[in-house]
MDAnalysis code that builds the backbone (N, CA, C; Angstrom):
import MDAnalysis as mda
import numpy as np

u = mda.Universe.empty(243, n_residues=81, atom_resindex=np.repeat(np.arange(81), 3), trajectory=True)
u.add_TopologyAttr("name", ["N", "CA", "C"] * 81)
u.add_TopologyAttr("resid", np.arange(1, 82))
u.add_TopologyAttr("resname", ["UNK", "UNK", "UNK", "UNK", "UNK", "UNK", "UNK", "UNK", "UNK", "UNK", "UNK", "UNK", "UNK", "UNK", "UNK", "UNK", "UNK", "UNK", "UNK", "UNK", "UNK", "UNK", "UNK", "UNK", "UNK", "UNK", "UNK", "UNK", "UNK", "UNK", "UNK", "UNK", "UNK", "UNK", "UNK", "UNK", "UNK", "UNK", "UNK", "UNK", "UNK", "UNK", "UNK", "UNK", "UNK", "UNK", "UNK", "UNK", "UNK", "UNK", "UNK", "UNK", "UNK", "UNK", "UNK", "UNK", "UNK", "UNK", "UNK", "UNK", "UNK", "UNK", "UNK", "UNK", "UNK", "UNK", "UNK", "UNK", "UNK", "UNK", "UNK", "UNK", "UNK", "UNK", "UNK", "UNK", "UNK", "UNK", "UNK", "UNK", "UNK"])
u.atoms.positions = np.array([
    [-14.303, 12.868, -3.769],
    [-13.632, 11.594, -3.899],
    [-12.198, 11.724, -3.633],
    [-11.582, 10.787, -2.947],
    [-10.222, 10.818, -2.509],
    [-9.230, 10.820, -3.719],
    [-8.078, 11.338, -3.637],
    [-7.197, 11.306, -4.684],
    [-6.568, 9.968, -4.895],
    [-6.320, 9.529, -6.223],
    [-5.739, 8.306, -6.277],
    [-4.372, 8.448, -7.026],
    [-3.515, 7.474, -6.832],
    [-2.036, 7.571, -7.393],
    [-1.300, 8.647, -6.976],
    [-1.421, 8.799, -5.589],
    [-0.504, 9.880, -4.913],
    [0.951, 9.513, -4.586],
    [1.244, 8.218, -4.767],
    [2.681, 7.807, -4.290],
    [3.530, 7.788, -5.523],
    [4.873, 7.737, -5.290],
    [5.839, 7.588, -6.373],
    [6.827, 6.660, -5.816],
    [7.551, 5.989, -6.705],
    [8.711, 5.045, -6.315],
    [9.703, 5.745, -5.480],
    [10.024, 6.986, -5.870],
    [11.009, 7.690, -5.069],
    [10.481, 7.982, -3.671],
    [9.297, 8.402, -3.512],
    [8.754, 8.627, -2.107],
    [8.516, 7.453, -1.398],
    [8.423, 6.214, -1.988],
    [8.280, 4.867, -1.316],
    [9.621, 4.425, -0.711],
    [10.677, 4.575, -1.559],
    [12.038, 4.323, -1.056],
    [12.364, 5.203, -0.047],
    [12.177, 6.359, 0.054],
    [12.418, 7.352, 1.046],
    [11.616, 7.034, 2.419],
    [10.376, 6.685, 2.254],
    [9.646, 6.352, 3.420],
    [9.999, 4.925, 4.048],
    [10.432, 3.994, 3.261],
    [10.886, 2.717, 3.747],
    [12.179, 3.030, 4.551],
    [13.131, 3.855, 4.042],
    [14.458, 4.161, 4.741],
    [13.980, 4.793, 6.112],
    [13.174, 5.765, 6.044],
    [12.745, 6.557, 7.242],
    [12.056, 5.678, 8.282],
    [11.269, 4.642, 7.815],
    [10.462, 3.846, 8.777],
    [11.458, 2.631, 9.517],
    [12.454, 2.491, 8.898],
    [13.431, 1.389, 9.431],
    [13.881, 1.817, 10.858],
    [13.501, 1.094, 11.770],
    [13.897, 1.348, 13.213],
    [12.920, 2.255, 13.972],
    [11.793, 2.446, 13.466],
    [10.654, 3.140, 14.103],
    [10.117, 2.156, 15.190],
    [9.300, 2.652, 16.087],
    [8.668, 1.746, 16.945],
    [7.428, 1.059, 16.558],
    [6.660, 1.732, 15.635],
    [5.437, 1.088, 15.166],
    [5.357, 0.991, 13.526],
    [4.600, 0.240, 12.939],
    [4.399, 0.162, 11.602],
    [3.400, 1.356, 11.207],
    [3.569, 1.885, 10.049],
    [2.575, 2.748, 9.513],
    [2.482, 2.577, 8.011],
    [1.358, 3.313, 7.506],
    [0.896, 3.110, 6.122],
    [1.053, 4.364, 5.216],
    [1.294, 4.101, 4.039],
    [1.238, 5.153, 2.935],
    [0.206, 4.886, 2.091],
    [-0.667, 5.846, 1.878],
    [-1.909, 5.700, 1.060],
    [-1.735, 6.127, -0.348],
    [-2.218, 5.402, -1.253],
    [-2.056, 5.789, -2.700],
    [-3.540, 6.037, -3.220],
    [-4.641, 5.860, -2.517],
    [-5.993, 6.189, -2.902],
    [-6.573, 4.947, -3.477],
    [-7.864, 4.971, -3.557],
    [-8.700, 3.844, -4.036],
    [-8.600, 2.676, -2.969],
    [-8.242, 2.875, -1.918],
    [-8.118, 1.710, -0.998],
    [-6.744, 1.084, -0.937],
    [-5.769, 1.436, -1.819],
    [-4.479, 0.943, -1.930],
    [-3.558, 1.590, -0.925],
    [-2.869, 0.788, -0.001],
    [-1.813, 1.320, 0.934],
    [-0.561, 0.483, 1.002],
    [0.412, 1.044, 1.349],
    [1.634, 0.258, 1.549],
    [1.941, 0.223, 3.035],
    [1.918, -0.934, 3.629],
    [2.174, -1.059, 5.087],
    [3.637, -1.078, 5.255],
    [4.307, -0.214, 6.100],
    [5.720, -0.030, 6.233],
    [6.064, -0.467, 7.672],
    [7.011, -1.598, 7.880],
    [7.358, -2.219, 9.077],
    [8.634, -1.529, 9.615],
    [8.842, -1.664, 10.839],
    [10.079, -1.019, 11.416],
    [11.469, -1.889, 10.896],
    [11.115, -3.048, 10.427],
    [12.197, -3.872, 9.901],
    [12.642, -3.462, 8.492],
    [11.966, -2.512, 7.818],
    [12.165, -2.146, 6.520],
    [11.359, -2.868, 5.441],
    [10.528, -3.893, 5.801],
    [9.580, -4.637, 4.942],
    [8.391, -3.784, 4.724],
    [7.862, -3.993, 3.460],
    [6.679, -3.220, 3.132],
    [5.646, -4.142, 2.221],
    [4.416, -4.108, 2.709],
    [3.506, -4.957, 2.027],
    [2.384, -3.981, 1.377],
    [1.943, -4.443, 0.212],
    [0.704, -3.729, -0.394],
    [-0.521, -4.343, 0.144],
    [-1.379, -3.446, 0.565],
    [-2.723, -3.860, 1.153],
    [-3.776, -3.172, 0.349],
    [-4.885, -3.859, 0.169],
    [-6.109, -3.218, -0.474],
    [-7.249, -3.439, 0.458],
    [-7.747, -2.209, 0.821],
    [-8.920, -2.150, 1.755],
    [-10.276, -1.986, 0.882],
    [-11.235, -2.810, 1.164],
    [-12.482, -2.577, 0.416],
    [-13.652, -2.993, 1.388],
    [-14.862, -2.761, 0.963],
    [-16.014, -3.134, 1.788],
    [-16.849, -4.031, 0.981],
    [-17.375, -5.066, 1.673],
    [-18.320, -6.105, 1.119],
    [-19.448, -6.386, 2.124],
    [-20.539, -6.144, 1.653],
    [-21.847, -6.369, 2.623],
    [-21.626, -5.546, 3.824],
    [-21.105, -4.193, 3.677],
    [-21.165, -3.445, 4.772],
    [-19.925, -3.700, 5.824],
    [-18.962, -4.655, 5.398],
    [-18.045, -4.878, 6.281],
    [-16.615, -4.580, 5.635],
    [-15.717, -4.041, 6.434],
    [-14.428, -3.581, 5.956],
    [-13.578, -4.992, 5.827],
    [-12.913, -5.138, 4.714],
    [-11.996, -6.266, 4.374],
    [-10.675, -5.723, 3.906],
    [-9.665, -6.568, 4.049],
    [-8.218, -6.194, 3.506],
    [-7.701, -7.384, 2.698],
    [-7.150, -7.153, 1.614],
    [-6.535, -8.096, 0.911],
    [-5.071, -7.732, 0.625],
    [-4.242, -8.704, 0.715],
    [-2.808, -8.400, 0.681],
    [-2.434, -8.659, -0.944],
    [-1.720, -7.704, -1.516],
    [-1.338, -7.855, -2.861],
    [0.106, -8.122, -3.100],
    [0.917, -8.221, -2.144],
    [2.225, -8.674, -2.296],
    [3.125, -7.734, -1.596],
    [4.457, -8.114, -1.596],
    [5.500, -7.344, -1.009],
    [6.297, -6.427, -1.997],
    [6.578, -5.168, -1.483],
    [7.274, -4.270, -2.204],
    [8.737, -4.548, -2.016],
    [9.569, -4.709, -2.963],
    [9.521, -4.213, -4.366],
    [9.192, -5.453, -5.378],
    [8.894, -6.687, -4.750],
    [8.451, -7.799, -5.727],
    [7.187, -7.368, -6.554],
    [6.347, -6.621, -5.773],
    [5.224, -6.183, -6.562],
    [5.453, -4.521, -6.730],
    [5.568, -4.119, -7.862],
    [5.898, -2.720, -7.959],
    [4.708, -1.837, -7.787],
    [4.850, -0.579, -7.795],
    [3.696, 0.382, -7.538],
    [2.900, 0.253, -8.695],
    [3.358, 0.171, -10.034],
    [2.457, 0.025, -10.996],
    [1.710, -1.257, -10.928],
    [2.225, -2.403, -10.663],
    [1.580, -3.684, -10.383],
    [0.448, -3.741, -9.290],
    [0.852, -3.076, -8.300],
    [-0.184, -2.949, -7.227],
    [-1.328, -2.108, -7.669],
    [-1.170, -0.883, -8.422],
    [-2.255, -0.223, -8.967],
    [-3.057, -0.931, -9.893],
    [-2.463, -1.743, -10.784],
    [-3.118, -2.730, -11.587],
    [-4.000, -3.549, -10.857],
    [-3.398, -4.240, -9.926],
    [-4.193, -5.184, -9.024],
    [-5.428, -4.497, -8.424],
    [-5.192, -3.305, -7.938],
    [-6.225, -2.668, -7.337],
    [-7.407, -2.478, -8.258],
    [-6.847, -1.843, -9.541],
    [-8.021, -1.565, -10.449],
    [-8.764, -2.867, -10.899],
    [-8.081, -4.139, -10.994],
    [-8.678, -5.283, -11.356],
    [-9.601, -5.733, -10.317],
    [-9.200, -5.585, -9.015],
    [-10.143, -6.041, -7.933],
    [-11.431, -5.204, -7.873],
    [-11.381, -4.010, -8.333],
    [-12.516, -3.070, -8.376],
    [-13.662, -3.619, -9.385],
    [-13.153, -4.227, -10.362],
    [-14.063, -4.834, -11.426],
    [-14.619, -6.237, -11.181],
])
């Protein structure tokens, strides 16, 4: 099983700063399907990846920092139930 809760607020802030000005968006994974999509503009969105009827789906959980790391994890856990 993949590790969960691998991110920290400090690591997220550093990654957003490093991602600003890059050519392409990239993601930071927290485990359990939760990831933070980082844009070259410095914007960051929480995304939840899940499977339903054999198909991969994605659900947007909100924008960081409006949705904190703890809130995103809570939303991930609620969606799993």
